Structures are given as structure tokens and as C-alpha cells.
C-alpha positions as CSV (number, residue, x, y, z in Angstrom):
1,M,163.7,90.2,81.2
2,S,161.0,90.7,78.7
3,E,160.6,94.5,77.7
4,V,158.2,96.9,75.6
5,H,159.6,97.6,72.5
6,F,158.3,100.4,70.5
7,I,158.6,100.4,66.3
8,V,157.7,103.2,64.1
9,G,157.4,101.7,60.8
10,A,156.1,98.5,59.2
11,G,158.5,98.1,56.0
12,P,160.8,95.5,55.6
13,V,163.2,95.9,58.3
14,G,160.0,97.0,60.5
15,R,158.6,93.8,60.1
16,H,161.7,91.7,60.3
17,L,163.0,93.8,63.6
18,A,159.1,93.0,65.3
19,A,159.9,89.1,64.7
20,L,162.5,89.2,65.6
21,L,161.9,90.8,69.2
22,V,158.8,88.6,69.8
23,E,160.7,85.4,69.4
24,R,162.8,86.8,72.0
25,G,160.0,87.2,74.9
26,H,159.4,91.0,74.1
27,E,156.2,92.7,74.2
28,V,156.3,94.6,70.2
29,V,154.4,97.4,69.4
30,V,154.4,98.4,65.7
31,A,152.6,102.1,64.7
32,T,152.3,103.4,61.2
33,R,149.8,106.1,60.1
34,S,147.5,103.0,59.2
35,G,147.6,100.9,62.0
36,R,147.8,98.0,59.6
37,D,148.4,94.5,61.0
38,T,151.9,93.0,60.1
39,G,150.3,89.3,60.7
40,I,153.1,88.7,62.7
41,D,151.5,86.9,65.9
42,G,152.2,88.5,69.7
43,V,152.4,92.0,67.9
44,H,150.2,94.9,68.7
45,H,149.3,97.8,66.2
46,V,148.9,100.9,66.3
47,A,147.5,103.8,63.9
48,I,149.2,107.4,64.7
49,D,151.6,110.2,62.8
50,A,154.7,109.6,64.3
51,A,155.7,113.3,63.5
52,D,153.3,113.8,66.4
53,A,155.1,114.5,69.1
54,E,152.2,114.2,71.5
55,A,150.9,111.3,70.0
56,L,154.3,109.4,69.7
57,T,155.1,109.9,73.0
58,S,152.1,109.2,74.8
59,E,151.9,105.7,72.5
60,S,155.6,104.9,73.3
61,K,155.2,105.4,77.3
62,G,156.7,102.8,79.2
63,A,158.9,101.2,76.1
64,A,163.0,100.4,76.7
65,V,163.1,101.1,73.2
66,L,161.8,103.5,69.9
67,Y,163.4,102.3,66.8
68,N,162.8,104.3,64.0
69,C,161.9,101.9,61.0
70,A,160.1,104.4,59.2
71,N,160.9,105.5,55.8
72,P,159.3,107.9,52.8
73,T,159.4,106.1,50.1
74,D,158.9,109.2,47.6
75,Y,162.2,111.2,47.1
76,T,160.4,114.3,46.3
77,R,159.0,114.6,50.2
78,W,161.6,113.6,51.9
79,A,162.6,117.0,52.7
80,R,158.9,117.9,54.0
81,E,158.9,114.3,55.9
82,W,161.7,113.6,57.7
83,P,162.8,116.8,59.8
84,P,159.4,116.8,62.0
85,L,159.3,113.0,62.2
86,A,162.9,113.2,63.3
87,A,161.9,115.7,65.9
88,S,159.2,113.5,67.2
89,M,161.3,110.6,67.9
90,I,163.7,112.4,69.7
91,V,161.2,114.2,71.9
92,A,159.6,110.8,72.6
93,A,162.8,109.3,73.8
94,E,163.6,112.4,75.9
95,R,160.2,112.3,77.3
96,T,160.0,108.5,78.1
97,G,163.2,107.9,78.8
98,A,163.2,105.1,76.2
99,V,166.8,104.1,74.2
100,Y,166.3,105.7,70.2
101,A,167.6,103.3,67.6
102,A,167.6,104.7,64.1
103,T,167.7,102.6,61.1
104,E,169.9,104.9,58.4
105,N,171.5,104.5,55.1
106,L,174.5,105.6,53.7
107,Y,173.9,109.1,52.1
108,A,175.2,111.3,54.5
109,Y,179.0,110.2,53.1
110,G,178.2,111.2,49.4
111,P,180.9,110.5,46.7
112,V,183.6,108.3,48.1
113,D,186.5,106.9,46.8
114,V,187.1,104.2,49.9
115,P,184.9,101.5,51.3
116,M,183.2,103.5,53.8
117,H,183.5,103.2,57.6
118,E,182.1,105.0,60.4
119,G,184.6,107.3,60.6
120,L,184.3,108.9,57.5
121,P,183.4,112.7,57.1
122,E,179.3,113.2,56.5
123,I,179.8,116.1,53.8
124,A,177.5,114.9,51.2
125,T,176.4,118.1,48.9
126,D,173.1,116.6,47.3
127,S,170.0,117.4,49.1
128,K,169.2,114.1,50.9
129,G,172.3,113.2,52.4
130,A,172.9,116.6,53.1
131,L,169.7,116.1,54.9
132,R,170.1,112.7,56.8
133,A,173.6,114.2,57.7
134,R,172.0,117.1,59.4
135,L,169.1,115.0,60.9
136,W,171.9,112.7,62.2
137,A,173.8,115.3,63.4
138,Q,170.8,116.9,65.7
139,T,170.2,113.7,67.0
140,R,173.9,112.7,68.1
141,K,173.6,116.7,70.0
142,A,171.0,115.3,71.6
143,H,172.7,112.3,73.1
144,N,175.9,114.2,74.0
145,D,173.7,116.6,75.6
146,G,172.7,113.8,77.3
147,R,169.3,114.5,76.7
148,I,168.4,111.0,75.4
149,R,170.5,107.5,74.6
150,A,170.5,107.2,71.1
151,V,172.2,104.9,68.7
152,Q,172.2,104.2,64.6
153,V,172.7,101.5,62.3
154,R,173.4,102.0,58.4
155,G,172.7,99.8,55.8
156,S,173.6,99.8,51.9
157,D,170.8,99.1,49.6
158,Y,168.4,96.2,51.0
159,I,167.8,92.7,49.5
160,G,165.5,90.0,51.1
161,P,161.9,89.6,51.5
162,G,159.3,92.6,51.5
163,V,162.0,95.1,50.0
164,G,160.1,94.9,46.6
165,A,159.9,97.5,44.3
166,N,162.0,99.8,46.8
167,G,164.8,97.3,45.9
168,H,167.3,98.1,43.3
169,L,167.8,94.3,42.6
170,S,163.8,93.4,43.6
171,R,162.6,95.8,41.5
172,V,163.9,93.9,38.1
173,L,163.9,90.4,39.5
174,P,160.0,89.5,38.6
175,K,161.0,89.9,34.9
176,A,164.4,88.8,35.1
177,L,162.5,85.6,36.2
178,E,160.4,85.3,33.1
179,G,163.6,85.4,31.0
180,K,163.4,88.9,30.1
181,N,166.0,91.9,29.4
182,V,166.2,94.1,32.5
183,T,167.5,97.7,33.3
184,V,169.6,98.8,36.5
185,I,170.6,102.3,37.1
186,G,174.1,103.0,36.2
187,S,176.5,100.8,35.6
188,P,175.7,96.6,35.9
189,D,179.3,95.7,36.3
190,Q,180.5,98.0,39.6
191,P,180.8,96.4,43.2
192,H,178.4,97.2,45.4
193,T,177.6,96.0,48.6
194,F,173.9,94.8,49.1
195,T,172.5,94.6,53.0
196,Y,169.8,91.7,54.0
197,V,166.8,93.2,55.7
198,N,166.9,91.1,58.2
199,D,170.5,91.2,59.2
200,V,169.3,95.3,59.6
201,A,167.3,93.9,62.3
202,R,169.6,91.9,64.1
203,T,172.1,94.7,64.5
204,L,169.5,97.2,65.1
205,A,168.7,94.9,68.1
206,A,172.0,94.0,69.4
207,A,172.7,97.7,69.2
208,A,169.8,99.1,71.2
209,A,171.0,96.6,73.9
210,D,174.3,97.7,74.6
211,P,174.7,100.9,76.4
212,T,178.3,100.7,74.8
213,A,177.3,101.0,71.2
214,Y,175.4,104.6,71.9
215,G,176.2,107.9,70.6
216,R,177.4,106.6,67.4
217,S,176.7,104.6,64.2
218,W,177.1,101.5,63.4
219,H,177.3,99.6,60.2
220,V,175.1,96.5,59.2
221,P,177.6,93.7,58.9
222,S,176.8,93.0,55.3
223,N,178.4,90.4,52.4
224,A,181.2,91.3,50.1
225,P,180.0,93.3,47.5
226,R,178.7,92.0,44.2
227,T,178.0,93.8,40.8
228,Q,174.4,94.5,40.0
229,R,174.8,91.7,37.4
230,Q,176.5,89.5,39.3
231,A,173.7,89.4,42.2
232,L,171.1,89.3,39.6
233,T,172.5,86.4,38.1
234,D,173.0,84.5,41.7
235,L,169.3,85.4,42.4
236,L,168.5,83.9,38.9
237,A,170.7,80.5,39.3
238,T,169.0,79.9,42.9
239,A,165.7,80.1,41.2
240,G,167.5,77.6,38.6
241,R,167.0,80.1,35.6
242,P,169.4,81.2,33.2
243,P,171.4,84.6,33.1
244,V,169.5,87.4,31.2
245,K,170.7,90.6,29.4
246,I,171.2,93.3,31.6
247,R,171.3,97.0,30.6
248,G,172.7,100.3,32.3
249,L,170.8,103.5,32.4
250,P,173.6,105.8,32.4
251,P,173.1,108.7,35.0
252,I,172.8,111.8,31.6
253,L,169.1,110.0,30.9
254,L,168.6,110.0,34.4
255,R,168.9,113.5,34.6
256,T,167.1,114.1,30.9
257,L,163.9,112.7,32.7
258,G,164.2,114.9,35.5
259,L,163.6,117.9,33.3
260,V,160.1,116.3,33.0
261,S,159.9,114.0,36.6
262,P,160.7,115.4,39.9
263,L,161.5,111.8,41.0
264,M,164.0,111.2,38.6
265,R,165.7,114.3,39.1
266,E,166.0,113.3,42.6
267,V,167.2,109.6,41.6
268,A,169.7,111.1,39.2
269,D,171.4,113.1,42.3
270,M,172.2,109.3,43.9
271,S,173.4,108.0,40.8
272,Y,177.2,108.2,41.9
273,Q,176.5,104.8,43.9
274,W,175.9,103.3,40.6
275,T,178.6,104.4,38.6
276,R,181.6,103.9,40.9
277,P,182.8,101.1,43.4
278,Y,179.9,101.6,46.6
279,V,181.2,99.2,49.5
280,L,180.6,99.0,52.9
281,D,183.2,98.5,55.8
282,D,181.3,96.4,58.3
283,S,184.6,95.6,60.3
284,A,183.4,97.5,63.6
285,A,180.2,96.4,64.0
286,R,181.5,92.7,63.4
287,Q,184.2,93.2,66.2
288,H,181.9,94.9,68.4
289,F,178.6,92.7,68.3
290,G,179.9,89.7,67.0
291,L,177.6,89.5,64.2
292,E,178.1,87.9,60.8
293,P,176.0,88.4,58.1
294,T,173.2,85.8,56.5
295,P,175.5,83.9,53.8
296,W,174.7,85.3,50.3
297,E,173.4,82.0,49.2
298,E,171.1,82.0,52.3
299,I,170.2,85.6,51.2
300,C,169.5,84.7,47.6
301,R,166.9,81.2,48.8
302,R,165.0,83.9,51.1
303,S,164.5,86.4,48.1
304,I,163.3,84.8,45.8
305,Q,160.5,83.1,46.5
306,P,158.3,86.1,46.6
307,A,159.6,87.4,43.6
308,E,158.7,83.7,42.3
309,A,155.0,84.4,43.6
310,S,154.8,87.5,42.4
311,V,155.6,86.5,38.6
312,S,153.4,83.3,39.1
313,R,149.8,85.5,40.1
């Protein structure tokens, strides 16, 4: 049955989700501040400030699902931009009756020494992790109070088309394709889970369509962890290129840079993700939704194409 699905955000997850929902025969609206065209046939685009609850409610009226795929990319603006946006999404979901399906990361757990599963306490002490934990607690309370129906999907660091400079691998990939040495945050040799953006979209759509999934978070099915060195070498091999020298940027240097750069100070707060194993336990979502991650080899093929195009320009 065709439904209206309203997506806030046109980043890689929002675009993949829009394409997936159109393929399934739904009417899809993508909302951004600029109203920019995603280039996906069959998608309607609107320009709104999603932090304006009145505007968001008006535009999303009649939608079966309201997806939050927004992500302010500047860490220094999160404290200002996220709370009003999250509050607006809750208000709009309550007023319209739409299911609220939100994309999230793993920051709320903070540093842990075990694979991250949905039962871990959300006790991050850094400002960004604590913020994400607080916002989800507000959403979960609205759900538990019966005001909305909400579900959340969490992935690790993204890989895939459209991630670009916001991805730890795709940020350095164009330079590596030129045969140049690259620098990554933290250690290049710690196991790390990378999540394919299309798998985020698939999990988000599955969770939104399943009432038994509501009221909790789900981890996106992702491939076995790889080190930054292994993952980058796999990407290069897919392109028929040899490995390059990879240097790690230690947290102490990030903190030094943070003395003069607010952004580097924020990045340094999250550097624990790259100095110890950062592994996602996705077993609950695999079992509940019957989803498996896209094979790593296919992810590499799809990821290398836009990077090669950027190098050739």
C-alpha cells in the first residue's frame, strides 16, 4: 500500500532512504533548508527549517512516517542546533500521528571495552555523547507516555556513496588513490566497525514499518570490524591500486590543535573511538528484521566509484 513518507535531511542516508522508498511505491517528500533536489525521480522536495515545529507539522501532515535523517555536520554547532530540531520532530510526530523514525550514531554509549549492544547504559560524559543520550531519552519518554510512536536506528562510522569528507575513510580515499600517504585519526590498526549508508536506510525503513520494533534503538547490521588500514587497503585493491603509507594522528596532537581550533577540540573529545576497538553488536537487528549487511566487497565497489571520479576531475 502506497503511503506518504516524509524525510528530513538529504545527506547520504536521506537520499538512499528516499530512493528505497520510491522503489517500494511510496510517495516520498524530502525536506531541507534549501529545498535542494536530490535528483531522485519521484521525490518531492520542500524547503523548510525543520526546527520550526509549526512548519514541520504543516508540511508533514498526512505522512505515515516522519524520518529524521538530518545531521548538523559542524560539531561546534550541535549544542545549538540539535535540541530545537529534536523537539520539533517530536511535536510534529505527536500532532500528525506519524511514526517517528530517527537515525542515530553510537556516541551515547561513550568509551566502552566491549562490543556495543543496545542494552548498554547511555552514560557518555563528552558533550556530544551526553547530548545524543539526552535527546533520545526525551524521545523515548514521549513514546512511553503514549504521545508518539518512535524508533531509532544506530550505525557506526559511515562508508558508501555520498559520504564524502564526512567519512573517515572517504575523506582520505581520493588522496590514497593518487598514491599519496594519508593521515587518519587515532590508530590505523584498531578494529573498527564501518556501516554502509544504504544498510542504514534499509534498517530504518524496516524499523519504521514494524510496530513491534517501536520504543527502542536498533543497531544497523554491519560487516565484521576492520582496521582503518585494512579497510583503506581493501578500497584501494578494489580500484586496482597498491597500498599507501598510513599514519595515525595521536589524540594529544588533536588536543594541542584544539587550543586554537574549536572544531579540533570537539574532534579530540571523540578520539577514543580510534584508540581502542570500536565494535558494533548488530545481532538483535539481524534476528528481528532478518537483515544482513551488504557484502564488504560490494560496498568497496560502490564506494570507490565516486572517489575515483573526484580524483579524475
